[in-house]
LOTI-900375 format. One line per field, with one value per atom (N, C-alpha, C, CB): atom name; x, y, z; residue in one letter. Coordinates in steps of 0.001 Angstrom, whole numbers, padded with zeros to 6 digits. Each point is the difference from the previous one (the first is absolute). Last residue first. Glycine has a CB too. Example, Ala and Ser with C-alpha at 12.3 -4.5 7.8 and 13.67 -1.06 7.14 Angstrom:
atomo = N_CA_C_CB_N_CA_C_CB
xx = 012850_000820_-000770_001184_-000894_-000890_000900_-001892
yy = -002250_001190_001090_-000628_-005092_001190_001200_-001173
zz = 007080_000060_000730_-002145_002075_000000_000000_001246
residuo = S_S_S_S_A_A_A_A
END
This chain:
atomo = N_CA_C_CB_N_CA_C_CB_N_CA_C_CB_N_CA_C_CB_N_CA_C_CB_N_CA_C_CB_N_CA_C_CB_N_CA_C_CB_N_CA_C_CB_N_CA_C_CB_N_CA_C_CB_N_CA_C_CB_N_CA_C_CB_N_CA_C_CB_N_CA_C_CB_N_CA_C_CB_N_CA_C_CB_N_CA_C_CB_N_CA_C_CB_N_CA_C_CB_N_CA_C_CB_N_CA_C_CB_N_CA_C_CB_N_CA_C_CB_N_CA_C_CB_N_CA_C_CB_N_CA_C_CB_N_CA_C_CB_N_CA_C_CB_N_CA_C_CB_N_CA_C_CB_N_CA_C_CB_N_CA_C_CB_N_CA_C_CB_N_CA_C_CB_N_CA_C_CB_N_CA_C_CB_N_CA_C_CB_N_CA_C_CB_N_CA_C_CB_N_CA_C_CB_N_CA_C_CB_N_CA_C_CB_N_CA_C_CB_N_CA_C_CB_N_CA_C_CB_N_CA_C_CB_N_CA_C_CB_N_CA_C_CB_N_CA_C_CB_N_CA_C_CB_N_CA_C_CB_N_CA_C_CB_N_CA_C_CB_N_CA_C_CB_N_CA_C_CB_N_CA_C_CB_N_CA_C_CB_N_CA_C_CB_N_CA_C_CB_N_CA_C_CB_N_CA_C_CB_N_CA_C_CB_N_CA_C_CB_N_CA_C_CB_N_CA_C_CB_N_CA_C_CB_N_CA_C_CB_N_CA_C_CB_N_CA_C_CB_N_CA_C_CB_N_CA_C_CB_N_CA_C_CB_N_CA_C_CB_N_CA_C_CB_N_CA_C_CB_N_CA_C_CB_N_CA_C_CB_N_CA_C_CB_N_CA_C_CB_N_CA_C_CB_N_CA_C_CB_N_CA_C_CB_N_CA_C_CB_N_CA_C_CB_N_CA_C_CB_N_CA_C_CB_N_CA_C_CB_N_CA_C_CB_N_CA_C_CB_N_CA_C_CB_N_CA_C_CB_N_CA_C_CB_N_CA_C_CB_N_CA_C_CB_N_CA_C_CB_N_CA_C_CB_N_CA_C_CB_N_CA_C_CB_N_CA_C_CB_N_CA_C_CB_N_CA_C_CB_N_CA_C_CB_N_CA_C_CB_N_CA_C_CB_N_CA_C_CB_N_CA_C_CB_N_CA_C_CB_N_CA_C_CB_N_CA_C_CB_N_CA_C_CB_N_CA_C_CB
xx = 111372_-000058_000008_-001406_004731_-000980_-000833_001267_001169_000412_-001342_001350_-001126_000325_-000416_002151_-001206_-001113_-000402_-000126_004487_-001018_-000962_000807_002012_000306_-001303_003133_-002831_-000537_000212_-000545_003487_-001725_-000806_000063_004376_-000212_-001453_002247_-000705_-000123_-000027_001111_-000268_-001032_-000115_000445_003271_-000757_-001522_001814_002377_-000429_-001201_002149_-000968_-000745_-000300_000706_001774_-001424_-000903_000356_005251_-001212_-001291_001076_003814_-001282_-000302_000025_004608_-000808_-001350_002424_000756_000318_-000639_002163_-002944_000771_000360_-001210_-000472_000803_001035_-002530_-001039_001186_001175_-001668_-002193_000059_001358_-002110_-001589_001146_000527_000675_-003776_-000143_001144_-002253_-000050_000842_000375_000390_-004209_000693_000719_-001486_-000527_000860_000003_001275_-004503_000405_000754_-001473_-001450_000692_000636_000914_-003443_-000577_000620_-001166_003764_-001099_-000781_000714_002604_000286_-001840_003268_000476_-001248_000178_-001091_003769_000095_-001091_002053_-000578_-001167_001154_-003166_003892_001061_-000867_003803_-005115_000159_000928_-001913_000696_-000135_000709_-000444_-001892_001219_-000696_000848_-003427_001050_001237_-001088_-003822_000652_001572_-001912_-001061_-000530_000396_-001149_003105_-000539_-000204_-001239_000662_001589_-000102_001312_-005075_000310_001452_-001696_000602_-000665_000099_-002062_004238_000627_-000909_000971_-003388_001407_001417_-000754_-003775_-000057_000918_-001302_002349_-000666_-000180_-000605_002374_000517_-000052_000803_-004852_000920_001424_-001335_-000454_-001208_000386_-001823_004164_000168_-000565_000267_-000822_001322_000228_000786_-004978_000008_001815_-002503_002249_-000877_-000299_-000376_001963_001687_-001196_002041_-004095_000766_001362_-002560_000580_-001238_000844_-002425_005026_-001163_-000596_000846_003043_-000255_-001708_002056_002386_-001132_-000663_000315_004555_-000858_-001627_002007_002112_-001524_000135_-001210_004700_-000081_-001095_002244_001410_-001029_-000837_000267_004504_-000562_-001204_001995_001987_000130_-001370_002177_-001389_-001331_000477_-000328_003018_000341_-000788_001245_-001932_000840_000796_-001259_-004198_001628_000918_-000490_-005177_001582_000949_-000102_-005177_001446_000887_-000221_-005819_001643_000909_-000364_-004022_000199_001638_-003630_000718_000185_000195_-001369_001916_000017_-000376_002967_-002799_-000899_-000001_000005_003223_-001529_-001226_000999_003761_000131_-001900_003508_-000734_-001016_-000553_001169_002206_-001787_-000510_-000092_004106_-000293_-001346_002677_-000068_-000301_-001010_001614_000921_-001316_-001293_001771_002670_-000773_-001751_002765_001487_-000844_-001127_001999_-000461_000548_-001073_001628_-001116_-000563_000187_-001004_004368_-001535_-000538_000582_002376_-000055_-001185_001661_-000892_-000092_000442_-002023_003131_000254_-000158_-000086_-003229_000865_000908_-000292_-004091_001586_000896_-000091_-005573_001486_001181_-000799_-005171_001523_000999_-000669_-003943_000501_001653_-001932_-003570_001794_000626_000108_-005166_000769_001577_-002253_-001993_001062_-000363_001729_-004541_-000756_001624_-002425_003015_-000606_-000564_-000355_002372_001399_-001002_002750_-005211_000448_000705_-001520_001667_-001063_000774_-001449_000471_000957_-000417_000423_-002750_000293_000651_-001777
yy = 157944_-000919_001212_-002346_001266_000580_-000206_001346_-005067_000555_001515_-003115_-001342_001559_001107_-000822_-004084_000361_001511_-002498_000938_000683_-000048_-000421_-001476_001304_001034_-001082_-004747_001464_001005_-000983_-000866_000018_000276_-002161_002426_000938_-000222_000682_-003626_001523_000669_-000073_-004029_000113_001771_-003015_001927_000372_-000087_-000426_-000789_001724_000417_000095_-004263_000982_001021_-000755_-002874_000567_000581_-001108_002533_-000982_-000013_-000176_002874_-000157_-001427_001576_001324_-000299_-000873_-000112_000485_001352_-000575_001093_-003642_-000579_001105_-002295_003774_-001361_-000709_-000810_004597_001208_-001684_003721_-003801_-000304_-000075_-001577_005554_-001184_-001042_001713_003116_-001511_-000643_-000222_005278_-000291_-001959_003279_001677_-001107_-000911_000221_004808_-000728_-001175_001857_002524_-000788_-000797_000359_004596_-001124_-000879_001705_002452_-000478_-001081_001951_001234_-000109_-000575_001277_-004455_001465_000456_000162_-004917_000177_001944_-002846_-002723_001976_000398_000208_-005131_000884_001614_-001840_-004389_001639_001390_-001556_-003883_000991_000647_000312_-004798_001530_000728_-000086_-004606_000193_001660_-003222_000069_000588_-000429_000348_000495_-001789_000559_-000637_003197_-000658_-001792_002740_001938_-000728_-001081_001606_000583_-000317_-000547_002105_-000440_-001147_-000276_000633_003345_-000758_-001537_002300_001404_-000240_-001338_002907_-000894_-001047_-000244_000640_002237_-001355_-000774_000852_003408_-000697_-001369_001780_001056_-000637_-000221_000411_001648_-001113_-000665_000845_003028_-001108_-001086_001336_002305_-000322_-001223_002217_-000225_-000272_-000510_002197_000260_-001470_-000508_000895_003114_-000920_-000889_000978_002355_-000524_-001200_003466_-002501_000770_-000742_000904_-002629_000984_001214_-001884_-002597_000258_001325_-001870_-001719_000750_000145_-000250_-003447_000278_001249_-001992_-000996_000319_000303_-000333_-003722_000308_001709_-002901_-001765_001300_000482_000270_-004349_-000098_001917_-003379_000269_000684_000052_001111_-003440_000018_000025_000508_000019_-001202_-000040_-001998_005520_-001503_-001353_001046_003294_-000066_-001283_001124_-000354_001181_-000963_001850_-002505_-000428_000841_-002443_003641_-000189_-000687_001927_-001745_000208_000091_-000875_000659_001999_-000306_001177_-005917_000926_001552_-001690_-004115_001813_001177_-000492_-004116_000385_001092_-001842_000594_000039_-000036_-001613_001640_001025_-000272_000341_-003737_000295_000827_-000370_-000877_-000560_000140_-000924_002923_000552_-001000_000943_-002368_000870_001299_-001419_-002829_-000262_001092_-001673_002388_-000564_-000498_-000884_002476_000938_000079_000695_-004198_000671_000716_-002013_002053_-000479_-000028_000393_-000414_000654_-000591_002542_-006497_001807_000523_-000600_-001362_-000795_001285_-002075_002684_-001205_-000788_000231_003233_-000324_-001368_002321_-001383_-000107_000572_-002340_003220_-000551_000510_-000007_-000889_000288_-000390_-000569_001238_-001274_000393_-001844_004206_000374_-001660_003565_-003889_000793_-000471_-000347_-000047_-000642_000815_-000814_001871_-001015_-000424_-001110_004119_000793_-000924_001258_-002941_000617_000922_000265_-004625_001403_000182_000795_-005770_001255_001153_-001543_-003065_000910_001255_-000660_-004778_001522_000905_-000422
zz = 057642_-001056_-001149_001208_002986_-000310_-001488_001717_001855_-001253_-000481_-000767_003654_000730_-000940_001274_-002060_000012_000582_000005_-001235_-001225_000333_-001620_004646_-000008_-001258_000759_-000294_000880_000503_000221_-003027_-001157_001196_-002232_002419_-000253_-000176_-000693_004016_000000_-001283_002001_-002780_000872_000678_000508_-003576_-000573_000598_-001616_004585_-000589_-000683_-000386_001934_000892_-000237_001144_-003618_-000098_000582_-000768_000283_000114_-000392_001398_-002539_-000276_000650_-002196_003980_-001505_000218_-001365_004409_-001111_-000795_000198_003898_-001116_-001112_000461_003498_000856_-001307_002011_-002675_000049_000687_000960_-004349_001930_000184_000574_-003616_-000105_001119_-001450_-000703_000561_-000226_-000393_000660_-000321_000725_-000404_-000821_000804_-000535_001187_-001656_-000588_000917_-001159_000584_000711_-000462_000958_-000809_-001181_001368_-002841_003402_-000623_-000987_000630_003002_-000620_-001146_001096_001352_000075_-000295_-001150_001756_-000099_-000054_001459_-001039_-000443_-000364_-000969_002923_-000576_000357_000816_-001258_000838_-001242_000703_002209_-001361_000105_-000460_003394_-000229_-000923_001982_-000002_-001008_-000515_-001036_004208_000215_-000804_002049_-002172_-001150_000494_-003267_006162_-000151_-001031_000797_-000779_001638_-000509_001462_-005189_000107_001549_-001799_000784_-000946_000319_-001950_003737_001165_-001108_001729_-003830_001183_000973_-000211_-003493_-000019_001027_-002259_002813_-000784_-000264_-000789_002173_000630_-000002_-000097_-003484_000612_001371_-001680_-001009_-000343_000313_-001244_002899_000326_-000521_-000025_-001093_001255_001047_-000674_-003810_-000243_001991_-002848_001723_-000897_000027_-002103_004471_000602_-000050_000124_-003441_001480_000898_001002_-005714_001281_000763_000496_-004683_000031_000773_000187_-002131_000837_000391_000683_-003117_-000318_000921_-002324_002134_-000011_000337_000192_-001676_-000030_000035_-000222_000531_-000047_000503_000741_-001184_000382_-000654_000419_000819_-000408_000286_000525_-000772_000626_-001108_001599_-002740_000536_001429_-001913_-003327_000297_001668_-002766_000775_-000233_-000396_001437_000651_000625_-001073_002606_-002693_000232_-000189_001967_-003913_001104_-000320_000109_000169_-000591_000795_-001079_001535_000400_-000669_001280_-003040_000566_000959_000787_-001119_-000888_000687_-001623_002303_001391_-001349_002459_-003748_001063_000725_000059_-003873_-000561_001447_-002609_003832_-000549_-000701_-000347_000507_001749_-000293_001840_-004997_000088_000401_-000256_001057_-001204_-000208_-000968_004207_000028_-000409_000362_-001441_000708_000490_000682_-002961_-001024_000637_-001211_003846_-000621_-001408_001239_003671_-001620_-000869_-000229_006190_-001240_-001489_001528_002799_-000186_-001473_001430_002019_-001198_-000220_-001571_006349_-001205_-000836_000468_004622_-001057_-001367_001734_001803_-000778_-000028_000118_001514_001315_-000770_001348_-002234_-000416_000931_-002492_002885_000733_-001021_002503_-004288_000614_000257_-001388_-000236_-000211_000687_000694_-002955_001499_-000326_002294_-005890_000227_001227_-002129_-001006_000717_001154_-002518_-000532_000075_001816_-003344_-001153_001260_000735_-001529_-000951_-000157_000821_-000825_000001_000757_000221_001370_-004739_-000045_001374_-003063_001056_000264_001216_-001299
residuo = A_A_A_A_P_P_P_P_A_A_A_A_F_F_F_F_R_R_R_R_N_N_N_N_I_I_I_I_K_K_K_K_V_V_V_V_A_A_A_A_M_M_M_M_I_I_I_I_F_F_F_F_D_D_D_D_N_N_N_N_E_E_E_E_H_H_H_H_L_L_L_L_G_G_G_G_K_K_K_K_I_I_I_I_K_K_K_K_K_K_K_K_T_T_T_T_Q_Q_Q_Q_L_L_L_L_S_S_S_S_V_V_V_V_T_T_T_T_C_C_C_C_N_N_N_N_G_G_G_G_W_W_W_W_G_G_G_G_F_F_F_F_S_S_S_S_I_I_I_I_D_D_D_D_P_P_P_P_H_H_H_H_H_H_H_H_F_F_F_F_E_E_E_E_N_N_N_N_E_E_E_E_A_A_A_A_L_L_L_L_A_A_A_A_G_G_G_G_V_V_V_V_K_K_K_K_G_G_G_G_V_V_V_V_F_F_F_F_D_D_D_D_L_L_L_L_A_A_A_A_G_G_G_G_A_A_A_A_F_F_F_F_D_D_D_D_K_K_K_K_F_F_F_F_K_K_K_K_F_F_F_F_S_S_S_S_R_R_R_R_E_E_E_E_L_L_L_L_R_R_R_R_A_A_A_A_G_G_G_G_G_G_G_G_D_D_D_D_K_K_K_K_L_L_L_L_E_E_E_E_W_W_W_W_G_G_G_G_P_P_P_P_A_A_A_A_E_E_E_E_A_A_A_A_M_M_M_M_M_M_M_M_E_E_E_E_A_A_A_A_A_A_A_A_R_R_R_R_E_E_E_E_A_A_A_A_A_A_A_A_M_M_M_M_P_P_P_P_P_P_P_P_I_I_I_I_G_G_G_G_G_G_G_G_R_R_R_R_C_C_C_C_P_P_P_P_T_T_T_T_C_C_C_C_T_T_T_T_K_K_K_K_A_A_A_A_A_A_A_A_L_L_L_L_G_G_G_G_V_V_V_V_A_A_A_A_M_M_M_M
END
């Protein structure tokens, strides 16, 4: 039985490997609803909407704690009622399974 991405943890990527192929990234998108492939399949991005600044700030705190726990850190921008999260494994300048693990786990914090 295959283990879903939400049950996995990020593994250190030391570089020296090729980024995930665009075809594989497209397949993995099924497990990461709401996310989009950007930069020709080299990055994942999702924007979130909130009722107010406090909701966005709370979300950013949860994503930050997750990132520290997983040792995989996204780029985050936020303001009143909005937040955009961008994922990429910078050591390989593209996507790795870790980026999808983070996307799936971040989705758990998404507003209803």
